[in-house]
N, C-alpha and C positions, 0 to 999 in steps of 0.2 A: 504494501501500497502504499503510496505516496502524496503526502501532505503539503497542502497549499499555506500561503499567506501574502498577503500584498502591502507591501511597503509604502508610505510618502515619502518626496523627496521634497527636502521647500528651495534646496539652494543649487547651484547647479556642480559642484562637486560638496558632496555629504557622506560620512558616514556611521551610519546606523547601530545600535548596538543588537544583538541579533539573541540574545544569553535570551531572555524571560522567551521567549517564542521555541526556543532550540530546548528546556525546559522544560514548556509543558509540551511541544509532540511526544520529548521520550517517558512521563510520565501518562499521557490518551494513549502510547505503545504498551506499558506493562512491557516493555526487553530491560532486559538485567545483566546479557552480557549480546557482549554484536557493536552492530560498529554502526555509523550514522552519518550520510552526507548532504551537503550543504547544494544546494544546483541554481546556481542565478539565469537563466535561457537570455540574460539582453544583453548585447555588444559593445554597452556605454556602460555598463557595471559589474560591482566581481563581489566575490567574498572574498574575506581573509582571520587572520588571529592575526590577534597583537594585544599590547599591551589595554589595560584598562584602569587602569588609575591614576596616568598624568594626563588629564583633557591633549595639554601640554604635545602630547604624539598626533594626535590627529593631528594638529596645525600644521604640527610637524612632515607630515608625510604627507595634508594637501598642499604644502610650499613644495616643496622634493619633488612632487609628482607633475606638479605643475613648472617646477625651472626644465626640470629632464622632458616636459613634454607638451613646449607650447601650445594654445591654436596659430599656425602659421594664419600669413595669408595667403599662401602660395599651396595651402593644400586644394589637390582640386577634388576630392569627395565633395561634392554640393551641397550636405546637407551643415556642412560645420561645423562637424562635431568629433575631426578625426583626432584627434587631443583622445576623447574620451576613447574611443577605438584604441588606440595605443596600451592608454593606462588599463582601460578593461585585459588585454593581451596580456601585459603585464602581470599585472596581479593576481587574474587567474578568477574563472567560470564558479568551482568549486573548490571550500576543504572538504575533507576524512575527517569523520572523529570517534573515537575509540570510548564503546561504550564497558564500563567495569564495576558490577556491581550495583546496578541499579541508578550510575553517574556518570555524564561525561571526563572523558580524563581532559585538565584541562590544566596549564601553569597552577600558580597565585596568580598574577597581576594577568593571564588571557583573559580574550573575551574573545568571538564572533563575530567579525565586520561586514555588514552590506554596505559598500561601494556605490556612491553614485557619482559618474562622471558625467552626466549630459543632463543632469535635473536645472527646476526639478517637472519630475513623471510619479506616477502611477508602473508600483513595480511587483512584480511578481518574486516568490521564494521556495522553492522547491525543498520541501524534506525528504527524504528515504532514511528509515532503521529496517537495516537487516539484522535478528537472528543469528547468534552461532560465539 
């Protein structure tokens, strides 16, 4: 079974913490041992795991991605969001997490984030939980 939920973003580029959605999905599944795959079916958005303690990390990630992938006027993609496509490609469309004893194995400071690179938009995130 694949669960899905909707994220509404309010900025051109943002990072939305998904922990509450993933915790609910895990509880609802009843799975105690297995894996969870979190997948984003959008070409200008992504999924990542990063620090959840200091909000400056998200600020620095945004700044670093913008400096690495600026939106150049000479890109030929007609929608004008080539930078979002590049950021999405580098960050990636999914993350796989280990479930042990009914909990996601995460580092002390880690959280899972939905990364918006072409907002504001309404997006969908899919979650697949496999027992085993």
